[in-house]
A tleap script that builds the chain and sets N, CA, C and O, in Angstrom:
source leaprc.protein.ff14SB
mol = sequence {
  NMET ARG LEU SER TYR PRO GLU PHE GLU PRO
  GLU GLN GLU LEU ILE LEU SER ASN GLU HIE
  CYS LEU PHE LEU GLN LEU ASN HIE TYR GLN
  MET LYS GLY GLU GLN LEU GLU GLY SER GLY
  LEU ILE VAL PRO TRP GLN HIE ARG GLU THR
  VAL PHE ASP LEU THR GLU GLU GLU TRP LYS
  GLY THR TYR ARG LEU LEU GLN GLU VAL LYS
  ASN TYR ILE ASP SER ASN HIE ASN PRO GLN
  GLY TYR ASN LEU GLY TRP ASN CYS GLY GLU
  VAL GLY GLY GLN HIE ILE PHE HIE ALA HIE
  PHE HIE VAL ILE PRO ARG TYR GLU ASP GLU
  PRO LEU ALA ARG LYS GLY ILE ARG TYR LEU
  PHE LYS ASN GLU ASN ASN ARG ARG TYR CPRO
}
set mol.1.N position { 6.143 -0.813 -17.930 }
set mol.1.CA position { 7.857 -1.341 -17.949 }
set mol.1.C position { 7.647 -2.020 -17.159 }
set mol.1.O position { 7.320 -1.161 -16.341 }
set mol.2.N position { 7.447 -3.722 -16.173 }
set mol.2.CA position { 7.991 -4.627 -15.084 }
set mol.2.C position { 8.835 -5.018 -14.664 }
set mol.2.O position { 8.882 -6.248 -14.647 }
set mol.3.N position { 9.662 -4.481 -14.247 }
set mol.3.CA position { 10.794 -4.572 -13.139 }
set mol.3.C position { 10.970 -5.473 -12.195 }
set mol.3.O position { 10.628 -5.116 -11.068 }
set mol.4.N position { 11.526 -6.837 -12.349 }
set mol.4.CA position { 12.310 -7.841 -10.736 }
set mol.4.C position { 12.839 -6.564 -10.283 }
set mol.4.O position { 13.594 -5.884 -10.978 }
set mol.5.N position { 12.222 -6.053 -8.456 }
set mol.5.CA position { 12.939 -5.432 -7.118 }
set mol.5.C position { 12.736 -6.647 -6.337 }
set mol.5.O position { 11.695 -6.962 -5.762 }
set mol.6.N position { 13.819 -7.292 -6.371 }
set mol.6.CA position { 14.652 -8.592 -4.843 }
set mol.6.C position { 15.535 -7.822 -4.234 }
set mol.6.O position { 16.545 -8.500 -4.050 }
set mol.7.N position { 15.697 -6.517 -3.740 }
set mol.7.CA position { 15.767 -5.775 -2.964 }
set mol.7.C position { 14.739 -5.681 -1.653 }
set mol.7.O position { 15.075 -5.973 -0.505 }
set mol.8.N position { 13.620 -5.287 -1.995 }
set mol.8.CA position { 12.722 -5.219 -1.186 }
set mol.8.C position { 11.751 -6.398 -0.218 }
set mol.8.O position { 11.376 -6.479 0.952 }
set mol.9.N position { 11.610 -7.268 -1.556 }
set mol.9.CA position { 11.051 -8.989 -2.133 }
set mol.9.C position { 11.548 -9.437 -2.620 }
set mol.9.O position { 12.509 -8.795 -3.044 }
set mol.10.N position { 11.448 -11.264 -3.180 }
set mol.10.CA position { 12.458 -11.875 -3.828 }
set mol.10.C position { 11.044 -11.229 -5.761 }
set mol.10.O position { 11.171 -10.459 -6.713 }
set mol.11.N position { 9.551 -12.567 -5.052 }
set mol.11.CA position { 8.869 -11.635 -5.987 }
set mol.11.C position { 7.816 -10.510 -6.321 }
set mol.11.O position { 6.740 -10.524 -6.918 }
set mol.12.N position { 8.757 -9.264 -5.529 }
set mol.12.CA position { 8.083 -8.259 -5.776 }
set mol.12.C position { 8.614 -7.594 -6.798 }
set mol.12.O position { 9.838 -7.615 -6.927 }
set mol.13.N position { 7.654 -6.748 -7.888 }
set mol.13.CA position { 7.541 -6.523 -9.068 }
set mol.13.C position { 7.493 -4.368 -8.657 }
set mol.13.O position { 6.748 -3.686 -7.951 }
set mol.14.N position { 8.641 -4.045 -9.507 }
set mol.14.CA position { 8.327 -2.807 -9.931 }
set mol.14.C position { 7.468 -2.201 -11.059 }
set mol.14.O position { 7.747 -2.054 -12.249 }
set mol.15.N position { 6.332 -1.882 -10.364 }
set mol.15.CA position { 5.326 -1.664 -10.899 }
set mol.15.C position { 4.716 0.231 -12.234 }
set mol.15.O position { 4.361 0.485 -13.385 }
set mol.16.N position { 4.903 0.687 -11.374 }
set mol.16.CA position { 5.432 2.422 -11.862 }
set mol.16.C position { 5.997 2.664 -11.532 }
set mol.16.O position { 6.519 1.672 -11.023 }
set mol.17.N position { 6.382 3.244 -11.376 }
set mol.17.CA position { 7.921 4.876 -9.946 }
set mol.17.C position { 7.828 6.476 -11.518 }
set mol.17.O position { 7.422 6.653 -12.666 }
set mol.18.N position { 8.590 7.252 -10.294 }
set mol.18.CA position { 8.817 8.253 -10.849 }
set mol.18.C position { 10.573 9.299 -9.946 }
set mol.18.O position { 11.467 8.708 -9.341 }
set mol.19.N position { 10.534 10.315 -10.101 }
set mol.19.CA position { 12.084 10.066 -9.568 }
set mol.19.C position { 12.142 10.072 -7.779 }
set mol.19.O position { 13.209 9.729 -7.272 }
set mol.20.N position { 11.012 10.455 -6.887 }
set mol.20.CA position { 11.269 9.911 -5.513 }
set mol.20.C position { 10.312 9.317 -5.027 }
set mol.20.O position { 9.926 9.365 -3.859 }
set mol.21.N position { 9.600 8.347 -6.460 }
set mol.21.CA position { 9.092 6.828 -4.972 }
set mol.21.C position { 8.569 6.213 -6.355 }
set mol.21.O position { 8.289 6.749 -7.427 }
set mol.22.N position { 8.534 4.240 -5.712 }
set mol.22.CA position { 7.612 3.563 -6.827 }
set mol.22.C position { 7.398 2.911 -6.281 }
set mol.22.O position { 7.720 2.909 -5.093 }
set mol.23.N position { 6.633 1.855 -6.937 }
set mol.23.CA position { 4.898 1.224 -6.833 }
set mol.23.C position { 5.815 -0.469 -6.138 }
set mol.23.O position { 7.043 -0.459 -6.056 }
set mol.24.N position { 5.023 -1.716 -5.729 }
set mol.24.CA position { 5.720 -2.055 -5.855 }
set mol.24.C position { 4.501 -3.076 -5.473 }
set mol.24.O position { 3.541 -2.744 -4.777 }
set mol.25.N position { 4.684 -4.294 -6.006 }
set mol.25.CA position { 2.771 -5.273 -6.376 }
set mol.25.C position { 4.246 -7.008 -5.856 }
set mol.25.O position { 5.407 -7.111 -6.253 }
set mol.26.N position { 3.529 -7.902 -4.999 }
set mol.26.CA position { 3.358 -9.090 -4.754 }
set mol.26.C position { 3.121 -9.731 -6.203 }
set mol.26.O position { 2.055 -9.351 -6.688 }
set mol.27.N position { 4.081 -10.889 -7.271 }
set mol.27.CA position { 2.953 -11.481 -7.926 }
set mol.27.C position { 1.541 -11.638 -7.162 }
set mol.27.O position { 0.947 -10.561 -7.109 }
set mol.28.N position { 1.125 -12.289 -6.795 }
set mol.28.CA position { 0.221 -13.427 -6.498 }
set mol.28.C position { -0.926 -12.527 -5.824 }
set mol.28.O position { -2.108 -12.865 -5.760 }
set mol.29.N position { -0.334 -11.209 -5.283 }
set mol.29.CA position { -1.555 -9.639 -5.310 }
set mol.29.C position { -1.814 -9.383 -7.070 }
set mol.29.O position { -2.616 -8.489 -7.341 }
set mol.30.N position { -1.399 -9.861 -7.823 }
set mol.30.CA position { -1.884 -9.414 -9.810 }
set mol.30.C position { -2.169 -10.324 -10.050 }
set mol.30.O position { -1.512 -10.968 -10.869 }
set mol.31.N position { -3.260 -10.823 -9.476 }
set mol.31.CA position { -4.127 -12.808 -10.054 }
set mol.31.C position { -5.390 -11.996 -9.294 }
set mol.31.O position { -5.480 -11.317 -8.271 }
set mol.32.N position { -6.379 -12.465 -10.423 }
set mol.32.CA position { -7.821 -12.092 -10.365 }
set mol.32.C position { -7.897 -13.612 -9.350 }
set mol.32.O position { -7.362 -14.713 -9.480 }
set mol.33.N position { -9.173 -12.818 -7.950 }
set mol.33.CA position { -9.738 -13.009 -7.179 }
set mol.33.C position { -8.857 -13.190 -6.013 }
set mol.33.O position { -9.058 -13.370 -4.812 }
set mol.34.N position { -8.138 -13.116 -6.529 }
set mol.34.CA position { -7.044 -13.916 -4.522 }
set mol.34.C position { -6.646 -12.399 -3.854 }
set mol.34.O position { -6.158 -11.338 -4.241 }
set mol.35.N position { -7.258 -13.089 -2.402 }
set mol.35.CA position { -7.415 -11.855 -1.519 }
set mol.35.C position { -6.007 -10.831 -0.973 }
set mol.35.O position { -4.890 -11.082 -0.520 }
set mol.36.N position { -6.702 -9.700 -1.273 }
set mol.36.CA position { -6.273 -8.003 -1.325 }
set mol.36.C position { -4.539 -8.236 -3.053 }
set mol.36.O position { -3.344 -7.970 -3.183 }
set mol.37.N position { -6.114 -9.104 -4.178 }
set mol.37.CA position { -5.884 -8.139 -5.781 }
set mol.37.C position { -4.959 -7.327 -5.349 }
set mol.37.O position { -4.565 -7.186 -4.192 }
set mol.38.N position { -4.563 -6.708 -6.459 }
set mol.38.CA position { -4.115 -5.735 -6.720 }
set mol.38.C position { -3.462 -5.363 -5.419 }
set mol.38.O position { -2.835 -4.497 -6.030 }
set mol.39.N position { -3.031 -5.222 -4.178 }
set mol.39.CA position { -2.362 -4.386 -3.666 }
set mol.39.C position { -0.987 -3.893 -3.791 }
set mol.39.O position { -0.234 -4.389 -4.629 }
set mol.40.N position { -0.664 -3.082 -3.122 }
set mol.40.CA position { 1.100 -2.528 -3.873 }
set mol.40.C position { 1.626 -0.851 -2.269 }
set mol.40.O position { 1.252 0.170 -1.692 }
set mol.41.N position { 2.264 -1.460 -2.375 }
set mol.41.CA position { 3.156 -0.369 -1.244 }
set mol.41.C position { 3.851 0.788 -2.462 }
set mol.41.O position { 4.207 0.787 -3.640 }
set mol.42.N position { 3.774 1.572 -1.476 }
set mol.42.CA position { 4.557 2.888 -2.711 }
set mol.42.C position { 5.429 3.222 -1.693 }
set mol.42.O position { 5.275 3.627 -0.541 }
set mol.43.N position { 6.722 2.864 -2.635 }
set mol.43.CA position { 7.917 3.365 -1.035 }
set mol.43.C position { 8.334 4.860 -1.951 }
set mol.43.O position { 7.907 5.424 -2.958 }
set mol.44.N position { 9.654 5.141 -0.714 }
set mol.44.CA position { 9.829 6.279 -1.308 }
set mol.44.C position { 11.903 5.626 -1.951 }
set mol.44.O position { 12.651 4.990 -1.208 }
set mol.45.N position { 12.331 6.139 -3.665 }
set mol.45.CA position { 13.344 5.842 -3.215 }
set mol.45.C position { 14.996 6.105 -2.204 }
set mol.45.O position { 16.099 5.571 -2.318 }
set mol.46.N position { 14.379 7.342 -1.096 }
set mol.46.CA position { 15.290 6.956 -0.545 }
set mol.46.C position { 15.518 7.104 0.800 }
set mol.46.O position { 15.202 8.214 1.230 }
set mol.47.N position { 16.109 6.091 1.844 }
set mol.47.CA position { 15.398 5.905 2.888 }
set mol.47.C position { 14.269 7.081 4.070 }
set mol.47.O position { 14.206 8.296 4.257 }
set mol.48.N position { 13.579 5.915 4.595 }
set mol.48.CA position { 12.749 6.944 5.382 }
set mol.48.C position { 12.310 6.040 5.576 }
set mol.48.O position { 11.698 5.102 5.065 }
set mol.49.N position { 12.977 6.675 7.068 }
set mol.49.CA position { 11.948 5.567 8.041 }
set mol.49.C position { 10.460 5.127 8.169 }
set mol.49.O position { 10.003 3.989 8.277 }
set mol.50.N position { 9.432 7.077 8.102 }
set mol.50.CA position { 8.364 6.704 8.419 }
set mol.50.C position { 8.154 7.844 7.936 }
set mol.50.O position { 9.097 8.627 8.047 }
set mol.51.N position { 6.953 8.330 7.279 }
set mol.51.CA position { 6.080 9.277 6.936 }
set mol.51.C position { 6.261 9.960 7.606 }
set mol.51.O position { 5.058 10.145 7.795 }
set mol.52.N position { 6.884 10.901 8.526 }
set mol.52.CA position { 6.966 11.573 9.056 }
set mol.52.C position { 8.205 12.634 8.993 }
set mol.52.O position { 8.329 13.716 9.567 }
set mol.53.N position { 9.409 11.692 7.758 }
set mol.53.CA position { 10.575 11.987 7.862 }
set mol.53.C position { 10.255 12.339 6.241 }
set mol.53.O position { 11.167 13.094 5.904 }
set mol.54.N position { 9.777 12.222 5.630 }
set mol.54.CA position { 9.725 11.779 3.869 }
set mol.54.C position { 9.430 14.218 4.043 }
set mol.54.O position { 8.790 15.104 4.610 }
set mol.55.N position { 10.749 13.868 2.814 }
set mol.55.CA position { 10.302 15.702 2.037 }
set mol.55.C position { 9.341 15.963 1.343 }
set mol.55.O position { 8.504 15.077 1.171 }
set mol.56.N position { 9.115 17.636 0.553 }
set mol.56.CA position { 8.135 18.237 0.161 }
set mol.56.C position { 7.672 16.970 -0.681 }
set mol.56.O position { 6.781 16.130 -0.809 }
set mol.57.N position { 9.234 17.543 -1.301 }
set mol.57.CA position { 8.843 16.607 -2.863 }
set mol.57.C position { 8.287 15.204 -2.133 }
set mol.57.O position { 7.101 14.883 -2.060 }
set mol.58.N position { 9.386 14.474 -1.628 }
set mol.58.CA position { 8.249 12.896 -1.757 }
set mol.58.C position { 7.500 12.759 -1.382 }
set mol.58.O position { 7.118 11.593 -1.485 }
set mol.59.N position { 6.572 13.709 -0.616 }
set mol.59.CA position { 6.229 13.938 -0.685 }
set mol.59.C position { 4.359 14.254 -1.897 }
set mol.59.O position { 3.319 13.600 -1.962 }
set mol.60.N position { 4.722 15.254 -2.440 }
set mol.60.CA position { 4.305 15.517 -4.081 }
set mol.60.C position { 3.938 14.171 -4.776 }
set mol.60.O position { 2.882 13.641 -5.122 }
set mol.61.N position { 6.013 13.659 -4.865 }
set mol.61.CA position { 6.050 12.163 -5.553 }
set mol.61.C position { 4.803 11.751 -5.318 }
set mol.61.O position { 3.683 11.990 -5.770 }
set mol.62.N position { 5.353 10.965 -4.369 }
set mol.62.CA position { 3.762 10.037 -3.368 }
set mol.62.C position { 2.752 10.580 -4.339 }
set mol.62.O position { 2.457 10.131 -5.446 }
set mol.63.N position { 2.298 11.591 -3.738 }
set mol.63.CA position { 0.577 11.868 -4.595 }
set mol.63.C position { 0.661 11.661 -5.824 }
set mol.63.O position { -0.306 11.021 -6.237 }
set mol.64.N position { 1.632 12.009 -6.836 }
set mol.64.CA position { 1.205 11.439 -8.181 }
set mol.64.C position { 1.370 10.948 -8.738 }
set mol.64.O position { 1.041 10.989 -9.923 }
set mol.65.N position { 2.672 9.348 -7.552 }
set mol.65.CA position { 2.304 8.308 -8.693 }
set mol.65.C position { 0.879 7.814 -7.454 }
set mol.65.O position { -0.143 7.129 -7.458 }
set mol.66.N position { 1.113 8.073 -7.177 }
set mol.66.CA position { -1.137 7.581 -6.533 }
set mol.66.C position { -2.052 7.601 -7.311 }
set mol.66.O position { -2.811 6.667 -7.568 }
set mol.67.N position { -2.061 9.286 -8.005 }
set mol.67.CA position { -2.546 8.836 -9.350 }
set mol.67.C position { -2.069 8.233 -10.099 }
set mol.67.O position { -2.319 8.867 -11.124 }
set mol.68.N position { -1.334 7.127 -10.471 }
set mol.68.CA position { -1.257 6.785 -12.159 }
set mol.68.C position { -1.269 4.838 -11.106 }
set mol.68.O position { -1.919 3.849 -11.444 }
set mol.69.N position { -0.465 4.948 -10.077 }
set mol.69.CA position { -1.312 3.402 -9.732 }
set mol.69.C position { -3.225 3.490 -9.564 }
set mol.69.O position { -3.913 2.495 -9.792 }
set mol.70.N position { -3.691 4.529 -9.237 }
set mol.70.CA position { -4.978 4.122 -8.970 }
set mol.70.C position { -5.681 4.049 -10.137 }
set mol.70.O position { -6.894 4.012 -10.344 }
set mol.71.N position { -5.083 4.039 -10.603 }
set mol.71.CA position { -5.637 4.547 -12.894 }
set mol.71.C position { -4.612 2.942 -13.598 }
set mol.71.O position { -4.680 2.192 -14.571 }
set mol.72.N position { -3.986 3.069 -12.710 }
set mol.72.CA position { -3.465 1.019 -13.462 }
set mol.72.C position { -4.321 0.059 -12.256 }
set mol.72.O position { -4.911 -1.002 -12.457 }
set mol.73.N position { -4.242 0.460 -11.559 }
set mol.73.CA position { -5.191 -0.844 -10.756 }
set mol.73.C position { -6.435 -0.683 -11.005 }
set mol.73.O position { -7.016 -1.751 -11.198 }
set mol.74.N position { -7.375 0.667 -11.110 }
set mol.74.CA position { -8.471 0.252 -12.031 }
set mol.74.C position { -8.838 0.460 -12.448 }
set mol.74.O position { -9.837 1.177 -12.392 }
set mol.75.N position { -7.719 -0.549 -14.135 }
set mol.75.CA position { -7.748 -0.282 -15.353 }
set mol.75.C position { -7.595 -2.088 -15.061 }
set mol.75.O position { -8.622 -2.663 -15.422 }
set mol.76.N position { -6.896 -2.706 -14.687 }
set mol.76.CA position { -6.362 -4.103 -14.385 }
set mol.76.C position { -7.068 -4.594 -13.173 }
set mol.76.O position { -6.471 -5.655 -12.992 }
set mol.77.N position { -7.940 -4.509 -12.240 }
set mol.77.CA position { -8.524 -4.828 -11.837 }
set mol.77.C position { -9.445 -4.356 -11.397 }
set mol.77.O position { -9.484 -4.783 -10.243 }
set mol.78.N position { -10.452 -3.576 -11.591 }
set mol.78.CA position { -11.483 -2.805 -11.098 }
set mol.78.C position { -12.550 -3.000 -9.928 }
set mol.78.O position { -13.729 -3.340 -9.828 }
set mol.79.N position { -11.436 -2.575 -9.045 }
set mol.79.CA position { -11.774 -2.029 -7.293 }
set mol.79.C position { -13.127 -1.350 -7.090 }
set mol.79.O position { -13.563 -0.845 -8.124 }
set mol.80.N position { -14.004 -1.196 -5.854 }
set mol.80.CA position { -15.173 -0.542 -6.378 }
set mol.80.C position { -14.639 0.559 -4.748 }
set mol.80.O position { -15.190 1.612 -4.426 }
set mol.81.N position { -13.737 0.042 -4.171 }
set mol.81.CA position { -13.275 1.351 -2.496 }
set mol.81.C position { -12.066 0.858 -2.912 }
set mol.81.O position { -11.586 -0.001 -3.652 }
set mol.82.N position { -11.632 2.089 -1.841 }
set mol.82.CA position { -9.417 1.214 -1.472 }
set mol.82.C position { -9.479 2.089 0.067 }
set mol.82.O position { -10.135 2.899 0.723 }
set mol.83.N position { -8.230 1.214 0.057 }
set mol.83.CA position { -8.073 1.010 1.272 }
set mol.83.C position { -6.936 2.168 1.682 }
set mol.83.O position { -6.267 2.090 0.651 }
set mol.84.N position { -6.322 3.094 2.409 }
set mol.84.CA position { -4.793 3.652 1.806 }
set mol.84.C position { -3.943 4.251 2.863 }
set mol.84.O position { -3.768 5.439 3.131 }
set mol.85.N position { -3.342 2.946 3.531 }
set mol.85.CA position { -2.811 3.925 4.798 }
set mol.85.C position { -1.340 3.747 5.315 }
set mol.85.O position { -0.790 2.716 4.930 }
set mol.86.N position { -0.517 4.692 6.230 }
set mol.86.CA position { 0.814 4.275 6.831 }
set mol.86.C position { 1.267 4.211 7.590 }
set mol.86.O position { 1.332 5.238 8.265 }
set mol.87.N position { 2.100 2.688 8.213 }
set mol.87.CA position { 2.001 2.152 9.511 }
set mol.87.C position { 3.286 2.431 10.389 }
set mol.87.O position { 4.342 2.063 9.875 }
set mol.88.N position { 3.342 2.898 11.369 }
set mol.88.CA position { 4.749 3.790 11.625 }
set mol.88.C position { 4.618 3.622 13.297 }
set mol.88.O position { 3.891 3.869 14.259 }
set mol.89.N position { 6.035 2.940 12.841 }
set mol.89.CA position { 6.740 2.380 14.635 }
set mol.89.C position { 6.773 0.985 14.502 }
set mol.89.O position { 6.893 0.218 13.547 }
set mol.90.N position { 6.583 0.814 16.167 }
set mol.90.CA position { 6.497 -1.261 15.786 }
set mol.90.C position { 5.093 -1.259 16.044 }
set mol.90.O position { 4.288 -1.942 15.411 }
set mol.91.N position { 4.567 0.169 17.772 }
set mol.91.CA position { 3.326 -0.371 18.444 }
set mol.91.C position { 2.135 -0.545 17.024 }
set mol.91.O position { 1.359 -1.499 16.971 }
set mol.92.N position { 2.198 0.936 15.576 }
set mol.92.CA position { 2.051 1.578 14.898 }
set mol.92.C position { 1.425 0.075 13.780 }
set mol.92.O position { 0.518 0.089 12.949 }
set mol.93.N position { 2.313 -1.055 14.191 }
set mol.93.CA position { 2.207 -2.245 13.352 }
set mol.93.C position { 3.660 -1.942 12.290 }
set mol.93.O position { 3.743 -3.103 11.889 }
set mol.94.N position { 4.062 -1.694 12.044 }
set mol.94.CA position { 4.917 -0.665 11.012 }
set mol.94.C position { 6.547 -1.723 11.775 }
set mol.94.O position { 7.194 -1.486 12.795 }
set mol.95.N position { 6.724 -2.907 10.692 }
set mol.95.CA position { 7.843 -4.405 10.294 }
set mol.95.C position { 9.242 -4.202 9.251 }
set mol.95.O position { 10.338 -4.761 9.206 }
set mol.96.N position { 8.541 -3.027 8.400 }
set mol.96.CA position { 9.646 -2.789 7.626 }
set mol.96.C position { 10.379 -1.425 8.437 }
set mol.96.O position { 9.569 -0.694 9.007 }
set mol.97.N position { 11.243 -1.191 8.492 }
set mol.97.CA position { 11.612 0.764 9.554 }
set mol.97.C position { 11.455 1.033 7.762 }
set mol.97.O position { 12.393 1.780 7.482 }
set mol.98.N position { 10.701 0.741 6.553 }
set mol.98.CA position { 11.131 1.823 5.490 }
set mol.98.C position { 9.686 3.131 4.857 }
set mol.98.O position { 9.032 2.756 3.884 }
set mol.99.N position { 9.563 3.634 5.081 }
set mol.99.CA position { 8.155 4.152 4.913 }
set mol.99.C position { 7.396 2.924 3.932 }
set mol.99.O position { 7.676 1.740 3.747 }
set mol.100.N position { 6.764 3.438 3.629 }
set mol.100.CA position { 5.458 2.321 2.830 }
set mol.100.C position { 4.073 2.907 2.854 }
set mol.100.O position { 3.612 3.437 3.865 }
set mol.101.N position { 3.261 2.775 1.445 }
set mol.101.CA position { 1.909 3.877 1.990 }
set mol.101.C position { 1.626 2.314 1.059 }
set mol.101.O position { 2.162 1.753 0.103 }
set mol.102.N position { 0.501 2.055 1.953 }
set mol.102.CA position { -0.379 0.631 1.297 }
set mol.102.C position { -0.919 1.055 0.404 }
set mol.102.O position { -0.649 2.236 0.185 }
set mol.103.N position { -1.752 0.502 -0.397 }
set mol.103.CA position { -2.808 0.441 -1.300 }
set mol.103.C position { -3.542 -0.640 -1.197 }
set mol.103.O position { -2.807 -1.627 -1.176 }
set mol.104.N position { -4.341 -0.834 -1.145 }
set mol.104.CA position { -5.164 -1.878 -1.083 }
set mol.104.C position { -6.733 -1.499 -1.683 }
set mol.104.O position { -7.532 -0.680 -1.228 }
set mol.105.N position { -6.863 -2.356 -2.815 }
set mol.105.CA position { -8.279 -2.154 -3.425 }
set mol.105.C position { -9.673 -2.781 -2.574 }
set mol.105.O position { -9.344 -3.576 -1.693 }
set mol.106.N position { -10.978 -2.579 -2.682 }
set mol.106.CA position { -12.117 -3.252 -2.062 }
set mol.106.C position { -12.856 -3.756 -2.910 }
set mol.106.O position { -13.566 -3.064 -3.639 }
set mol.107.N position { -12.809 -5.216 -2.964 }
set mol.107.CA position { -14.626 -5.076 -3.826 }
set mol.107.C position { -15.416 -5.783 -2.920 }
set mol.107.O position { -15.197 -6.065 -1.742 }
set mol.108.N position { -16.753 -6.127 -3.937 }
set mol.108.CA position { -17.473 -5.583 -3.361 }
set mol.108.C position { -18.125 -7.003 -2.735 }
set mol.108.O position { -18.982 -6.891 -1.858 }
set mol.109.N position { -17.766 -8.166 -3.133 }
set mol.109.CA position { -17.113 -9.763 -2.860 }
set mol.109.C position { -16.894 -9.904 -1.743 }
set mol.109.O position { -17.675 -10.640 -1.141 }
set mol.110.N position { -15.742 -9.272 -0.956 }
set mol.110.CA position { -15.001 -9.811 -0.458 }
set mol.110.C position { -15.978 -9.351 0.994 }
set mol.110.O position { -16.617 -8.319 1.199 }
set mol.111.N position { -15.707 -11.049 2.195 }
set mol.111.CA position { -16.546 -11.211 3.249 }
set mol.111.C position { -16.514 -9.464 4.073 }
set mol.111.O position { -17.485 -8.795 4.428 }
set mol.112.N position { -14.675 -9.041 4.198 }
set mol.112.CA position { -14.876 -7.845 5.050 }
set mol.112.C position { -15.559 -5.985 3.693 }
set mol.112.O position { -15.510 -4.756 3.676 }
set mol.113.N position { -16.014 -7.032 2.979 }
set mol.113.CA position { -16.561 -5.283 2.428 }
set mol.113.C position { -17.384 -4.455 2.886 }
set mol.113.O position { -18.430 -4.895 3.364 }
set mol.114.N position { -17.171 -3.226 2.867 }
set mol.114.CA position { -18.113 -1.572 3.934 }
set mol.114.C position { -16.746 -1.843 5.309 }
set mol.114.O position { -16.548 -0.854 6.016 }
set mol.115.N position { -16.035 -2.904 5.570 }
set mol.115.CA position { -15.131 -2.233 6.388 }
set mol.115.C position { -14.803 -1.745 6.550 }
set mol.115.O position { -15.338 -0.969 5.759 }
set mol.116.N position { -13.783 -0.884 7.275 }
set mol.116.CA position { -12.560 -0.364 7.083 }
set mol.116.C position { -11.467 -0.189 8.058 }
set mol.116.O position { -11.383 -1.043 8.940 }
set mol.117.N position { -10.365 1.062 8.039 }
set mol.117.CA position { -9.445 0.500 9.240 }
set mol.117.C position { -10.477 0.626 10.044 }
set mol.117.O position { -10.926 -0.461 10.407 }
set mol.118.N position { -11.470 2.324 10.797 }
set mol.118.CA position { -11.239 2.457 11.997 }
set mol.118.C position { -12.478 0.452 12.375 }
set mol.118.O position { -12.332 0.298 13.587 }
set mol.119.N position { -13.203 -0.522 11.954 }
set mol.119.CA position { -13.008 -1.381 11.783 }
set mol.119.C position { -12.186 -2.120 13.094 }
set mol.119.O position { -12.368 -2.273 14.302 }
set mol.120.N position { -10.989 -2.536 11.885 }
set mol.120.CA position { -10.134 -3.001 13.673 }
set mol.120.C position { -10.206 -2.764 15.015 }
set mol.120.O position { -10.248 -3.432 16.048 }
set mol.121.N position { -10.210 -1.021 14.531 }
set mol.121.CA position { -9.359 -0.409 15.640 }
set mol.121.C position { -10.592 -0.577 16.181 }
set mol.121.O position { -10.438 -1.585 16.870 }
set mol.122.N position { -12.125 -0.099 16.350 }
set mol.122.CA position { -12.896 -0.519 17.152 }
set mol.122.C position { -13.609 -1.563 17.601 }
set mol.122.O position { -14.538 -1.648 18.404 }
set mol.123.N position { -12.744 -2.717 16.642 }
set mol.123.CA position { -12.975 -3.786 17.484 }
set mol.123.C position { -13.378 -4.407 19.030 }
set mol.123.O position { -12.285 -4.408 19.597 }
set mol.124.N position { -14.525 -5.009 20.133 }
set mol.124.CA position { -14.019 -4.733 21.143 }
set mol.124.C position { -12.536 -5.360 22.031 }
set mol.124.O position { -12.081 -5.164 23.158 }
set mol.125.N position { -11.935 -6.542 20.342 }
set mol.125.CA position { -10.428 -6.912 21.466 }
set mol.125.C position { -9.396 -6.294 21.664 }
set mol.125.O position { -8.468 -6.624 22.403 }
set mol.126.N position { -9.529 -5.030 20.789 }
set mol.126.CA position { -8.627 -3.633 20.787 }
set mol.126.C position { -9.321 -3.059 21.491 }
set mol.126.O position { -9.636 -2.294 20.580 }
set mol.127.N position { -10.048 -2.589 22.549 }
set mol.127.CA position { -10.056 -1.997 23.798 }
set mol.127.C position { -9.286 -2.177 25.487 }
set mol.127.O position { -9.148 -2.858 26.504 }
set mol.128.N position { -8.880 -0.597 24.530 }
set mol.128.CA position { -7.804 -0.712 26.117 }
set mol.128.C position { -8.464 0.305 27.798 }
set mol.128.O position { -8.972 1.371 28.146 }
set mol.129.N position { -7.888 -1.201 28.397 }
set mol.129.CA position { -9.216 -0.792 29.449 }
set mol.129.C position { -7.065 -0.202 31.243 }
set mol.129.O position { -5.945 -0.689 31.396 }
set mol.130.N position { -7.857 0.951 31.933 }
set mol.130.CA position { -7.247 1.682 32.475 }
set mol.130.C position { -6.198 0.514 33.396 }
set mol.130.O position { -5.331 0.935 34.162 }
savepdb mol mol.pdb
quit
């Protein structure tokens, strides 16, 4: 069952949920061939600023929902890999201060296939000079 969930973003839909969290996808991420096809967010129902604020029950709920999300994305989008991650704090890239877990399917035909999150951080443009 898909429900519109405009409290988070007008074009975002609630795809799956459990008692602790929900999986949201923007409409255009559901389209085949779209950049970030199949991507979405797992978000706790209760306000938690970062992943570090989740309760043990919310962690377990996130884990359970992640298994359902993977099955959903695999059957609807057939990715060849995944990147998963939390951005925590402004410096860590968080711009919405309600914890959200990025689920990003990856595809063989992407220009950046085989480039994981370390690719970003090991980039010469990210070098720190003391």
